[in-house]
Structures are given as structure tokens and as C-alpha cells.
MARDO-869868 format. One record per atom (N, C-alpha, C): residue in three letters; x, z, y. Coordinates in steps of 0.1 Angstrom, whole numbers, plus 5000, padded with zeros to 4 digits. Layout:
AlaXZY;...
//
This chain:
Met490052345079;Met490052405065;Met489752295055;Ile490652275045;Ile490452175035;Ile489452215025;Asp488552135021;Asp487552155011;Asp488252174998;Glu488152294991;Glu488852324979;Glu488552224968;Arg487452164968;Arg487052064958;Arg487951934959;Leu488451904971;Leu489251794972;Leu490751814967;Ile491151934967;Ile492551964963;Ile492851914949;Arg491851934940;Arg492051894926;Arg491251774922;Ala491151684931;Ala490251564929;Ala490751494916;Asp489751434909;Asp489951364896;Asp489451224898;Ala490351124897;Ala489950984899;Ala488950934889;Thr488951004877;Thr488050954867;Thr486651004869;Lys486451094878;Lys485051154880;Lys484551104894;Leu484250974894;Leu483950904906;Leu482650954913;Arg481550984905;Arg480351024912;Arg480451164917;Glu481251244910;Glu481451384915;Glu482251374928;Leu483251294929;Leu484151274941;Leu483251224952;Glu482451124949;Glu481551064959;Glu480651164965;Lys480151254957;Lys479251364962;Lys479951454971;Val481151494968;Val481951574976;Val482151514990;Met482451384990;Met482751315002;Met481451305011;Gln480351295005;Gln479051285012;Gln478751415019;Glu479351525014;Glu479151655020;Glu480151695030;Gln481051615033;Gln482051645043;Gln481451625057;Glu482051705067;Glu481651685081;Glu482051545085;His481151485093;His481351345097;His481451255086;Ala480651275075;Ala480751185063;Ala480351045067;Glu479651025078;Glu479250885082;Glu480450795084;Leu481650855086;Leu482850775087;Leu483450725074;Leu482950785063;Leu483450755050;Leu482550655043;Tyr483150565035;Tyr482450455028;Tyr482250495013;Pro481250435007;Pro481050464993;Pro482050404984;Ile482250464973;Ile483250404963;Ile482450314954;Asp482550184956;Asp481750084949;Asp482450044936;Met482650144927;Met483250124914;Met482350194904;Lys482250134892;Lys481450184881;Lys482250294874;Asp483550264871;Asp484250364863;Asp485750344864;Ile486450454862;Ile487950454861;Ile488250534849;Cys489050474840;Cys489450544827;Cys490950554827;Ile491450674826;Ile492850704824;Ile492950774811;Ala493450714801;Ala493550774788;Ala494350694778;Ser494850764768;Ser495550694757;Ser494550604749;Gly494850484747;Gly493950394739;Gly492850344747;Ala492850354761;Ala491750324769;Ala491350174768;Val492350084765;Val492149944765;Val491249904753;Glu491149994743;Glu490349964731;Glu488849954735;Gly488450004746;Gly487050004751;Gly486749884760;Ile487649774759;Ile487449664768;Ile486149594766;Cys485749574754;Cys484449504751;Cys483249584756;Asp483249714754;Asp482249804760;Asp482149794775;Ala483349784781;Ala483449774795;Ala482749654800;Val483049534794;Val482449414797;Val480949424796;Ala480449474784;Ala479049484781;Ala478349574791;Ser479049674797;Ser478349754807;Ser478149684820;Leu478749564822;Leu478649494835;Leu477849364834;Thr477749314822;Thr477049184820;Thr476549164806;Ala475349094805;Ala474849054792;Ala475448924787;Gly476148864797;Gly476748724794;Gly477848734784;Lys478348614779;Lys479248604768;Lys480548534772;Lys480748484784;Lys481948414788;Lys482848504797;Val484048524792;Val484948604799;Val486248524803;Leu486648534816;Leu487848474821;Leu488948584821;Leu490048564813;Leu491148654813;Leu492248594822;Val492648674832;Val493648624842;Val494848714841;Thr496048644839;Thr497248714839;Thr498348634846;Gly499548704848;Gly500748634852;Gly501448584840;Pro502648524841;Pro503448474830;Pro504248574823;Ile504548694828;Ile505448784822;Ile504848864811;Ala505548864799;Ala505048934788;Ala505449084788;Phe504549174783;Phe504949314782;Phe504149374770;Thr504749484765;Thr504149554754;Thr503749694757;Asp502949754748;Asp502649894749;Asp503649984741;Asn503450114741;Asn504450194734;Asn504450184719;Ala503450104713;Ala503550074699;Ala504149934697;Asp504649884707;Asp505349754707;Asp504349634705;Arg503049654708;Arg502149544707;Arg502049474720;Lys501949344720;Lys501849254732;Lys500549284738;Val500549334751;Val499349384757;Val498349274760;Lys498749164765;Lys497849054769;Lys497148994756;Glu497948974746;Glu497448924733;Glu496549024727;Arg496849154728;Arg495949254722;Arg494549254729;Val494549244742;Val493349244750;Val492549114746;Leu493249004745;Leu492548884741;Leu491948894727;Glu492648954718;Glu492048974704;Glu490849054705;Leu490849164712;Leu489749254713;Leu488549184719;Leu488749114730;Leu487649044737;Leu487048934728;Lys487948864720;Lys487448754712;Lys486548794701;Thr486548924698;Thr485648974687;Thr484148974692;Lys483948964705;Lys482548964710;Lys482248854720;Tyr483348794726;Tyr483148704737;Tyr483848574736;Asp483348474743;Asp484048344745;Asp485048364756;Val486348354753;Val487348394763;Val488148274767;Glu488348254780;Glu489348154785;Glu490448234791;Trp491648204788;Trp492848274793;Trp493548184803;Phe493648224816;Phe494348144826;Phe495548224831;Val496648164830;Val497948224834;Val498348164848;Val498448254858;Val498848214871;Val500348194872;Arg500748074876;Arg502248044878;Arg502447984891;Glu503748004896;Glu504147924908;Glu504747794903;Pro504647684911;Pro505147554907;Pro506547554902;Asp507347644909;Asp508847644905;Asp509147754895;Asn508047814889;Asn508247924880;Asn508848044885;Ser508848064899;Ser509348184905;Ser508348294904;Ile508648414910;Ile507648524909;Ile506348484916;Val505248524910;Val503948484915;Val503648564928;His503148494938;His502748554950;His501248564952;Cys500848654960;Cys499448674963;Cys499048584975;Thr498748464973;Thr498448364983;Thr497048314982;Pro496448264993;Pro495148204991;Pro495148084982;Glu496248014981;Glu496347904972;Glu496247944958;Asn496948054954;Asn496848104940;Asn495448154937;Ala494848224947;Ala493548274946;Ala492548154943;Ala492748044950;Ala491947924948;Ala492047874934;Leu493347874928;Leu493547834915;Leu492747914905;Val492748044907;Val491948134898;Val490448104899;Ala489948084912;Ala488548054914;Ala488047924907;Glu489047834905;Glu488647704899;Glu488147724885;His488347844879;His487947874865;His486647954864;Phe485947974876;Phe484848064876;Phe483548004870;Ala483447874870;Ala482247814866;Ala481747854852;Gly480547914851;Gly480047954838;Gly480548094833;Val481448154841;Val482048284837;Val481048394840;Asp481048494831;Asp480148614833;Asp480948734838;Cys482248734835;Cys483048854838;Cys484548814838;Val485248864848;Val486648844849;Val487448964845;Val488448954836;Val489349064832;Val490749024837;Gly491349104846;Gly492649084850;Gly493649184844;Ile494749134840;Ile495749224834;Ile497049204842;Gly497649314846;Gly498949304853;Gly499249404863;Gly500049374873;Gly500449464883;Gly499649434896;Gly500149484907;Gly499449474920;Gly499149334924;Thr500049244922;Thr499749104926;Thr498549044918;Met498549064905;Met497449014897;Met496149074901;Cys496249204903;Cys495049284907;Cys494449224920;Asp495349204930;Asp494949164943;Asp494349014943;Leu495048934935;Leu494548794933;Leu493148794927;Cys492848874917;Cys491548884911;Cys490548934920;Lys490849044928;Lys489949094938;Lys489648994948;Tyr490648934954;Tyr490448844965;Tyr489748714960;Ser490048654949;Ser489448534945;Ser487948554941;Thr487648664934;Thr486248684931;Thr485448714944;Tyr486048784953;Tyr485348824965;Tyr485048704974;Thr486048614976;Thr485948504985;Thr485048394979;Ala484948394966;Ala484048294959;Ala482648334961;Asn482348464962;Asn480948504965;Asn480948644971;His480948654984;His481048784990;His479848874986;Asp478648824985;Asp477448904983;Asp477348944969;Asn477748864960;Asn477548894946;Asn478748844937;Pro479948914939;Pro481148864932;Pro480948884917;Leu481748804910;Leu481748824895;Leu482148964891;Pro481549024881;Pro482049154876;Pro483549144873;Leu484249244876;Leu485749244875;Leu486249374869;Ile487049354858;Ile487749464852;Ile489249444853;Ile489949544857;Ile491349534858;Ile492049634848;Val492949574840;Val493749654831;Val495149664837;Gln495549784841;Gln496749814849;Gln497949814839;Ser498949744843;Ser500149734834;Ser501249834837;Ala501249894849;Ala502249994852;Ala501750074864;Leu502350194866;Leu501950274877;Leu502850234889;Ser502750114893;Ser503650054903;Ser503250064917;Val501950054920;Val501350064934;Val500050134933;Asn499450154945;Asn498150214946;Asn497050114948;Ala497349984947;Ala496449884950;Ala495249864941;Phe495349914929;Phe494349884918;Phe492949944921;Ser492950054929;Ser491650124931;Ser491150114945;Asp491450014953;Asp490950004966;Asp490149874968;Asn489649854980;Asn488749734982;Asn489349634991;Ser490749624990;Ser491449524999;Ser492449454990;Ser493049354996;Ser494149274990;Ser495249245000;Val496449264995;Val497549225004;Val497949075001;Met497648995011;Met497848845009;Met498948795018;Leu499448685014;Leu500548625021;Leu499948495028;Phe499748515041;Phe499248405049;Phe500348345058;Ser500648215056;Ser501748155064;Ser503048235063;Gly503348295052;Gly504548365050;Gly504448505056;Val503348555061;Val503148685067;Val502248765058;Lys502648885055;Lys501748975047;Lys500649035056;Arg499449025051;Arg498249075057;Arg497349155047;Thr496949275051;Thr495949345043;Thr494549305047;Val493849245038;Val492449195041;Val491449255032;His490249265037;His489149325029;His488849225018;Ser488649285006;Ser488149204994;Ser487049284987;Arg487449344976;Arg486449424969;Arg487149514959;Tyr486349614954;Tyr486849704943;Tyr486749624930;Pro487549654920;Pro487249624906;Pro486049704902;Asn485149654894;Asn484049734889;Asn484549844880;Ile485549814872;Ile486049904862;Ile487649894862;Leu488350004863;Leu489750014862;Leu490150084850;Ile490950014841;Ile491450074829;Ile492950104830;Ile493350234829;Ile494750274829;Ile495050334815;Asp495550254806;Asp495850294793;Asp497250364793;Thr497350494791;Thr498650554792;Thr499650504782;Asp499150444771;Asp500050384761;Asp500750264767;Ile500050194776;Ile500650074783;Ile501550114794;Val501050204803;Val501950234815;Val503150314811;Ala503050394800;Ala504250474795;Ala505350374790;Ala504950254786;Ala505950164781;Ala506450074792;Ala505950084803;Ala506449994814;Ala507850034818;Pro508649944824;Pro509949984828;Pro509950104837;Ala510850194835;Ala510850324843;Ala510850294858;Glu511550184862;Glu511650164877;Glu510250114882;Met509350064874;Met508050024879;Met507250154882;Asn507250244872;Asn506450374875;Asn507050454886;Val508450444887;Val509050514899;Val508650444912;Ser508250314911;Ser507750244923;Ser506450304927;Gly505550334918;Gly504350404922;Gly504550534928;Tyr505550614923;Tyr505950734929;Tyr506350714943;Gly507150604945;Gly507650564958;Gly506550524968;Asp505550454963;Asp504450414972;Asp503750544978;Leu503750654970;Leu503150774975;Leu503950844986;Ile505150804988;Ile505950864999;Ile505250845012;Ala504450735013;Ala503650705025;Ala502650815029;Thr502350895019;Thr501451015021;Thr501851095033;Trp503151105035;Trp503751195045;Trp503951125059;Thr503550995060;Thr503750925073;Thr502550845077;Ala501950775067;Ala500850685071;Ala499650755077;Pro499150865071;Pro497950935077;Pro498250985091;Val499551025094;Val499951075107;Val499950955117;Asp500450835113;Asp500350715121;Asp498850685124;Trp498050705114;Trp496550675116;Trp496050775127;Tyr496350895125;Tyr495850995135;Tyr496350975149;Leu497650935150;Leu498250905163;Leu497450795169;Gly497250685162;Gly496550575167;Gly495150615171;Asn494450695164;Asn493150745167;Asn493150825180;Val494050915182;Val494150995194;Val494450895206;Leu495150795205;Leu495550705216;Leu494550595218;Gly493450595210;Gly492450485211;Gly492850355205;Met493850365196;Met494450245190;Met493950225176;Ala493250315171;Ala492750305157;Ala491350365156;Ser490650345145;Ser489250395144;Ser489050455131;Gly487950525129;Gly487450575117;Gly488250695111;Phe489150755118;Phe489950855112;Phe489150975107;His489551015094;His488951125088;His490051195079;Thr490051325079;Thr491051395071;Thr490851385056;Ala489551375051;Ala489251385037;Ala490051295028;Pro490151165031;Pro490951075022;Pro492351125019;Ser492951185029;Ser494351235027;Ser494351375021;Asp493351455024;Asp493251585019;Asp493151585004;Met492551474998;Met492351484984;Met493551444976;Ile494651394983;Ile495851364975;Ile497051444979;Arg497051514991;Arg498251574997;Arg498751684987;Thr497951774983;Thr498451884974;Thr499051824961;Gln498351734955;Gln498751674942;Gln500051594944;Cys500251534956;Cys501451464959;Cys502651564961;Glu502351684967;Glu503351784968;Glu503851824954;Glu502851844945;Glu503251884931;Glu504051774924;Leu503751644927;Leu504551544921;Leu506051544927;Leu506151574939;Leu507551584945;Leu508251704938;Glu507551814936;Glu508151924929;Glu508551894915;Asn507851794909;Asn508151754895;Asn508851624894;Ser509651594904;Ser510351464904;Ser511351454892;Ala512051554889;Ala512951554878;Ala512251534865;Lys511051584863;Lys510251564851;Lys509751424850;Leu509451364861;Leu509051224861;Leu510251134856;Ala511451164861;Ala512551094857;Ala512851104842;Ala512451224837;Ala512651244822;Ala511551184814;Gly510551124820;Gly509451064813;Gly508351154808;Asp508251274814;Asp507251374810;Asp505851314810;Ser505151324799;Ser503851254798;Ser502751314807;Lys502751444809;Lys501851504818;Lys502051464833;Val503351464837;Val503651414850;Val503251274852;Leu503451194842;Leu503051044842;Leu501551034844;Tyr500751124837;Tyr499351124839;Tyr498951164853;Asp499651264858;Asp499351314871;Asp499651204882;Leu500751124879;Leu501051014888;Leu499950914888;Ala499450884876;Ala498350784875;Ala497150834883;Asn496850964882;Asn495651014889;Asn495851004904;Val496951054909;Val497251064923;Val497350924929;Leu498050834922;Leu498150694927;Leu496750624928;Thr495950654918;Thr494550604918;Thr493750664930;Leu493950794932;Leu493250854943;Leu493750794957;Ser495050764957;Ser495550704969;Ser494850574972;Gly494650494962;Gly493950364964;Gly492550394969;Leu491850494962;Leu490450524966;Leu490450574981;Ser491550644986;Ser491550694999;Ser491450575009;Met492050465006;Met491850345014;Met490450285014;Gly489850285002;Gly488450245001;Gly487550335009;Leu487750465008;Leu486850555015;Leu486950535030;Ala488150505035;Ala488350475049;Ala487950335053;Asp487850245043;Asp487550105045;Asp488750035053;Gln489850085051;Gln491050035057;Gln492250095050;Ser493450035051;Ser494650085044;Ser495350195051;Ser494850235063;Ser495550335071;Ser495950465064;Pro495150525055;Pro495550645049;Pro496750635040;Ala497150515036;Ala498350505027;Ala499250395032;Ser499150345044;Ser499950235049;Ser500250245063;Gly501450285067;Gly501750295081;Gly503050235084;Ser503850305093;Ser505150245097;Ser506050205086;Glu506050285075;Glu506950265063;Glu506550125057;His505250095057;His504949965051;His505249845059;Val505249855072;Val505649735080;Val507049705078;Met507949805077;Met509349775075;Met509449695062;Ser508749745051;Ser508849675038;Ser508249535039;His507149515046;His506549385047;His507549285053;Leu508249325064;Leu509249235070;Leu510349195060;Ile510749285052;Ile511849255042;Ile511249145033;Asp510049165028;Asp509349065020;Asp509248935026;Met508948935039;Met508748805046;Met510048725047;Ala511148805047;Ala512548735048;Ala513048685035;Ser512348715024;Ser512848695011;Ser513048545008;Lys512148455013;Lys512248315011;Lys513548255018;Val513748295030;Val514948255037;Val516248305030;Arg516148425025;Arg517348485019;Arg517448435004;Lys516448365000;Lys516448304986;Lys516648414976;Thr515748514977;Thr515848624968;Thr514348664964;Gly514248744953;Gly512948784949;Gly512348894957;Ile511148934954;Ile510449044961;Ile510749174954;Cys511249274961;Cys511549404954;Cys510249474950;Tyr510449564941;Tyr509249644937;Tyr508749714950;His507449694952;His506849734965;His507049884968;Gly506749964958;Gly506750104960;Gly508150164963;Thr509150114956;Thr510550164959;Thr511050114973;Gln510649994977;Gln511049954990;Gln510250035001;Val509050064998;Val508250145008;Val508850285009;Ala509350334997;Ala509850474997;Ala511150485006;Val512050385004;Val513250385012;Val512850375027;Ser511850285030;Ser511350285044;Ser510750415048;Gly510050475038;Gly509450605041;Gly510350715046;Ile511550715040;Ile512550805045;Ile512850785060;Asn512950655064;Asn513150615078;Asn512050665086;Ser510750645081;Ser509550695089;Ser509550845090;Cys509950915080;Cys510051055081;Cys511051105092;Ile512151035092;Ile513151065103;Ile512551035117;Ile511750925118;Ile511150895131;Ile510151005135;Trp509351045125;Trp508351145128;Trp508951285131;Asp510051305125;Asp510851435127;Asp511351435142;Tyr511751315146;Tyr512251305160;Tyr511051325169;Leu509951265167;Leu508751285176;Leu508351425177;Leu508351495166;Leu507851635166;Leu508851735171;Asn510151695171;Asn511151795174;Asn512051765186;Glu512051635190;Glu513051595201;Glu512351525212;Phe511251465209;Phe510551385220;Phe510051475231;Asp510351425243;Asp509951505255;Asp508951425263;Pro507651465262;Pro506651395269;Pro506751395285;Lys507451495290;Lys507551505304;Lys508551405310;Ser509351345301;Ser510351255305;Ser509851105306;Ile508551085302;Ile508050955301;Ile507350915314;Asp507750795319;Asp507150735331;Asp506050645326;Val504850685327;Val503750615321;Val503650475326;Asp503850455339;Asp503750315344;Asp504750215338;Lys505850265332;Lys506850175327;Lys506550145312;Cys505450195307;Cys505150185293;Cys504150075289;Tyr504049985299;Tyr502949875297;Tyr503549735299;Pro504349685290;Pro504749545291;Pro503649445291;Thr503849335298;Thr502749235298;Thr502849145286;Leu501749065284;Leu501748965274;Leu502948865276;Glu503148835288;Glu504148735291;Glu505548785288;Glu505748915289;Glu507048975286;Glu507248985271;Met506149015263;Met506249045249;Met506248915240;Glu505548815245;Glu505448695236;Glu506848635232;Pro507748615241;Pro509048565237;Pro509848655228;Lys509648785229;Lys510248885220;Lys509748875206;Val508448865205;Val507748845192;Val508248715185;Arg508248615193;Arg508648485187;Arg510148485183;Ala510948545191;Ala512348545188;Ala512648625175;Ala511748725173;Ala511948815161;Ala511648735148;Phe510648645149;Phe510148575137;Phe510348425135;Asp510848365146;Asp510948215145;Asp511948175135;Trp512948255131;Trp513948205122;Trp513348205107;Leu512148255105;Leu511648265092;Leu511148125086;Asp510848035095;Asp510347905090;Asp510547805102;Asp510547675098;Asp510747565108;Asp509547535115;Thr508347575110;Thr507047545117;Thr506547645126;His507347755127;His506947875136;His505647935131;Ser505247915119;Ser503947965114;Ser503948125114;Ala505048185109;Ala505148325109;Ala505148385123;Ala505848325132;Ala505848375146;Ala504448365152;Asn503748255150;Asn502448235155;Asn501448335150;Glu501548365136;Glu500748465130;Glu500948595136;Cys502248635137;Cys502548775142;Cys502148785157;Trp502348685165;Trp501948695179;Trp500448705180;Ser499748625172;Ser498248635173;Ser497748775170;Asp498448845161;Asp497948985158;Asp498449085168;Tyr499749065172;Tyr500349165181;Tyr499749165195;Gln499349055200;Gln498749055213;Gln497449135214;Lys496749145203;Lys495549225202;Lys495849375204;Lys496949415198;Lys497449555199;Lys497849585213;Leu498649495219;Leu499149515233;Leu497949515243;Thr496949435241;Thr495849435250;Thr495049565249;Lys494949615237;Lys494249745235;Lys495049865241;Trp496349855240;Trp497249955245;Trp497049965261;His496949855267;His496649855282;His495249915285;Gln494349895276;Gln492949935278;Gln492850095277;Asn493750155270;Asn493650295267;Asn494750385274;Lys495050345286;Lys496150415294;Lys495750565296;Glu494550595299;Glu494150725302;Glu494250815289;Lys494050765278;Lys494250845265;Lys495750865263;Phe496550775267;Phe498050805266;Phe498450915275;Lys497950915287;Lys498251025296;Lys497751155291;Ala496551155285;Ala496051285279;Ala496951325267;Phe497351235260;Phe498251265248;Phe499551335253;Leu500151285263;Leu501351345268;Leu501151485274;Glu499951495280;Glu499651625286;Glu499351735275;Asn498851685264;Asn498451775253;Asn499251765241;Phe500551725243;Phe501451695232;Phe501651815223;Asp501751935228;Asp501952055219;Asp500752075210;Glu499552045214;Glu498352055205;Glu498451955194;Phe498851835198;Phe498951725189;Phe499951765178;Lys501151825182;Lys502151865172;Lys501551965162;Lys500852065167;Lys500252165159;Lys499352105148;Thr498652005152;Thr497751945143;Thr498451865132;Val499451785135;Val500051695125;Val501251755118;Ala501851865123;Ala503051915117;Ala502851945102;Pro501752005098;Pro501552035083;Pro501451905075;Trp501251795081;Trp501051675073;Trp502351595071;Val503451645077;Val504751575076;Val505751655068;Lys506551585061;Lys507651645053;Lys508951615060;Lys509951705059;Lys511251675063;Lys511951565056;Pro512551475062;Pro513151355055;Pro514251405045;Glu514951505047;Glu515951555038;Glu515251595025;Tyr514151655026;Tyr513451705014;Tyr512851585006;Ile512351485013;Ile511851365006;Ile513051294999;Ala514151275006;Ala515251215000;Ala515751284987;Lys515751424988;Lys516251504977;Lys515351484965;Cys514051484967;Cys513051454956;Cys513251324950;Met513351224959;Met513551084954;Met514851074945;His515851134949;His517151134941;His516851204927;Glu516051314927;Glu515751374915;Glu514851294905;Ala514051204911;Ala513151114904;Ala513850994899;Asn515150984903;Asn515950854900;Asn515350734907;Ala514750764919;Ala514150654927;Ala515250604936;Pro515350474938;Pro516350414948;Pro516050474962;Cys517150514968;Cys517050564982;Cys517750474992;Arg518250364987;Arg518950274996;Arg518450134994;Tyr518250055005;Tyr517849915003;Tyr518849834995;Ser520149874995;Ser521149794988;Ser521149814973;Val520349904968;Val520349924954;Val518949904948;Leu518049834956;Leu516749794950;Leu516949684940;Asn515849654932;Asn516049564922;Asn516449424927;Tyr516049384939;Tyr516649274946;Tyr517249334959;Pro518549364958;Pro519249434969;Pro519049364983;Val518749454992;Val518549405006;Val519749435014;Asp520349335021;Asp521549345028;Asp521249425041;Ala522249485047;Ala522149565059;Ala521549485071;Lys521949365072;Lys521449285083;Lys519949265083;Thr519449235071;Thr517949215069;Thr517249345071;Ala517749455065;Ala517049585067;Ala517049625081;Thr518149605088;Thr518249645102;Thr517249565111;Trp517249435108;Trp516249345115;Trp514849395113;Ala514549425100;Ala513149475097;Ala512849605105;Met513749695106;Met513549815113;Met513349795128;Asn514249705133;Asn514149685148;Asn512849615152;Asn512249535143;Asn511149445148;Asn509849465141;Cys509749575132;Cys508549585124;Cys507349615133;His507449675144;His506249705153;His505649575159;Leu506449465158;Leu505949335164;Leu505149255155;Met504949305142;Met504349215132;Met502849215132;Arg502149325135;Arg500749335133;Arg500049415143;Asn498749425142;Asn497849485152;Asn497849645150;Arg498249685138;Arg498149825134;Arg499149905143;Phe498750025148;Phe499550105157;Phe500250215149;Ser501550245152;Ser502250345145;Ser503150425155;Val503850525150;Val504750595158;Val505850505164;Ile506250405157;Ile507250305163;Ile506750235175;Asp505450205175;Asp504850145187;Asp504950235199;Leu504550365196;Leu504650465207;Leu506050475213;Leu507050485204;Leu508450495209;Leu508850365216;Asn508350255211;Asn508750135218;Asn508150125232;Tyr506950155233;Tyr506350155247;Tyr506950255256;Cys507450365250;Cys508050465258;Cys509450435262;Gly509950325257;Gly511350285260;Gly512450345251;Ile512050405240;Ile512950475232;Ile513450395220;Trp512550305215;Trp512850225203;Trp513750115207;Asn514950115203;Asn515850005206;Asn516950005195;Glu517949915196;Glu518949905185;Glu519750035184;Glu520050095195;Glu520850225195;Glu520050335187;Phe518750345190;Phe517950445183;Phe517850415168;Val517650285165;Val517650255151;Val518950285144;Gln520050275150;Gln521350305144;Gln521450455142;Lys520750535150;Lys520750685148;Lys519950715135;Ile518850645134;Ile518050665122;Ile518850625109;Ile519550515110;Ile520350475099;Ile521450575095;Ala522050635106;Ala523150735104;Ala522550855097;Arg521350905102;Arg520751025096;Arg520450995081;Ala519850885078;Ala519450845065;Ala520750845056;Asp521850795061;Asp523050785054;Asp523550915050;Ser523351015059;Ser523851155056;Ser523051215044;Met521951155040;Met521151195028;Met521351105016;Asp522451025017;Asp522650925007;Asp521450835005;Ala520950785017;Ala519750705017;Ala519850595028;Gly518850515029;Gly518850415040;Gly519450275036;Leu520350235043;Leu521050105040;Leu521750105027;
//
């Protein structure tokens, strides 16, 4: 039974939400929300000085942004406006993060180190921008001082991802995306005058990021049942599922720019970020759909292309994940599985992992990174054989539990079309070719330690190129996929 108080959760009422979480059964599995405030309102950025004052008595502020300019719905330059406001009360240094070749800024330890070089004498950091800028600010302030990081305020530029309100950062290590623990921003400001003026495709990206609601928590629960994941709790997903259903129902209104639906998107997207913080891991909002997207990003350097909007790429992958889950719940036959054939050795899997990723760079760094993480998953899989046997024996009970958490892929695709969200990799803002997308689908389970439905099907001998082609064909029937 879902706690009714969670169904209408409000991201701006943090202490109320935290109290509800503390009253849940097995609340010991949930982590505190270490944020002071979240503000979602028209004109919210006007309170930036008060926000700084609530965190420090100091007078030195570091403003961190990327190089791209953007305006609010009154056509005011947002970064310059925040700078003007801050300078009325504070000594402000403005640092713009850039790549040496002026390409799109990446969330790397190197860029985080560049930000940290400006921390001397600073009393508060204010970051303005999208998910990359947010993650860089979170990661740099956290790694500079784990125990007492600098106060951090994030001004969100678009409803593009759910990363603004969690305590992790998605970093690029040796060309491989990894979600690592960092910290929450102390204060998150979502000015609806700013996000409403963002390009429509960026806000649709946030809508797309929420498609993971229908696959990621089920991957997490599956991993928990099989002994491959930890800390599972229903509450982080319970607080967003109903409001996500309403967003799907209002997809056409989102496409039309309806202000109430845009506010609802801001609230649910922020709650989605909080769900990851409550679990102290990204599992409530990042599963099999995200690893497909991560691999496409990893290939971008070789393909000499930019990084697609994260949420839209995740959403296209989410349709694939919905198809995979639909197969598991309606076609998978546990009685057909020979358990003893489901346990490849490290020696068998290492060349497969390396073959999947060696082409990404000449130094084999990506392959080394992926193999380092994957072998941990394979070792744990061997250690939990009895749980796999129990899972097969009790598969009907498993289905009854998770079926309400999954949506039919046809319905998800229909809603995405109504929202004017891209449903094919080939029409993303940086189009992804069929070869790259198919490679990502075939090999995504080899990338990291996190367990998903694709790992299960792979170990059962089902996940192969022929199976992936069936997924592609079904997605194509919905005007989706490649």
C-alpha cells in the first residue's frame, strides 16, 4: 500500500517530505535530504542574494557557468542578471568553464579541477546552467573538501535532466561515464521564467529522462531479488510514479507549452533527483535505459559528434527497455532455463568486454575501465546462484510485484509522440546512426557493475544480436527506435 502522502509529494517542502520518509517502514534504508531549500517559482532568481546570505556570512562568491548564453522569458541575459544581483552585496568572481577546443563542455575530473582552482578565499559557489554545470559544481566542491564543502547554490537553466537535486555526479573517467557520489546543492533555484524560455527540446529532454521511471526501479528491484543490488525501497519511486503518470497523460499540453504542466514537470523532475539521494544511489532513476545512452555518449568522440540531450536519448532507450521488460513479464519461460549454463567465467567474459570497447581509444582505457567494473558484477553473480534458482522458482510472484510498475512500450511511445519528444535515435539533436545504436544495445550490459534485466537475459542465453533485432523491429512498429 502506497503512503497517500507520497503520491502528491512537493519538492519545495523538503522538511515535510523528509518527515514522511522517516515514517516509512524500513526507513533505515533511506538517507536524509541534505538540502536547505528548493525554490520553484516565477522570479525565484531575484532571491539569489538572500540565498547566499542564508548559507554564509562571507562576502566572496564564485559564479561558475559554461560558455553558452541564454535568456529568460523577458529576454534578459540570465548569467549577467545573476551577476548584477550578486554584485549588489558580494564580491563576485565569474569563471567560465571551457574546453580547449571550444567544443561542448564535458563533466570530467580535469574540468572539476579547473573549477576548484578558484576556491581560495571563496565563501559560496553559485553555479548556473544545465546538468553538466551542476555536476561539475557538485563534484568539484565535494572533492575539494568532503567533510565541509563550500556552500553551493545551483540556478537551473532548463528542465533538461533530474541531476540538479541529487547527491551524485555523472563523470567521464577515461572516456567512460560513471555515476559517483558527490553532494547535494544546498539550495536549488528553478525560476520558471528562465526554464520556460529554454529551448523546447531541452524541457522535453527532462520529460524524456522521466521515462526511466517505468524501467529503472524495476531493474533495481530485480537486482535486489537476485542479490545483485542493495538498499531497495519502494518509497523513492512511489513519490513520483503517480505524478509521472499524469505527465504522460498531459504530454500534448507539454508540447503546447502549458505553464502548469511545465511547473509539474519541474516538480516531478526534482523529485526524481531526490529519489536518487534518498536511496544514496542512482538506481531509482537509472537502469538499463541509461546504460544504452551512456554507450552512445562514449562513442561520440570516435564518431566526431556532439553529445545528444541526455533525457531524449534516455527516452528512446527507455522504449527499448520497456520492450525488454514486456518480454520478461509476458514471454520469458523460467522453466526453460538451464541454471548451470548461466555462469560464464571471468576468462570467457574478459575478451568479450574488451572486444566491445577497445575500438573507442588507442590506449584501451575505456576497455580497461569497463572490465574493471564488469568483473565485479560477474563475481557477484556467481556468488548468488541460489537466489537465481529461487527467482526462477518464484517467478510468478515476482511478476505480480513488478507488473504495476511497468508501462507498455506502445503507450510510452504514443505519449512521447504527443509530447513532440524524439522517439528515434536518428532524429536526436546529434543523430545517432543505426550501427552505433545497435552496438550500444548489444553491449550495454558489459559497461558497468550495475545489474539490469539485460544482464539477466544475457546470463540466460537470450540476449544476443538476433534478440536485439527483435527489439528494434518492435520499436520500429511504434515509429520509434533506430
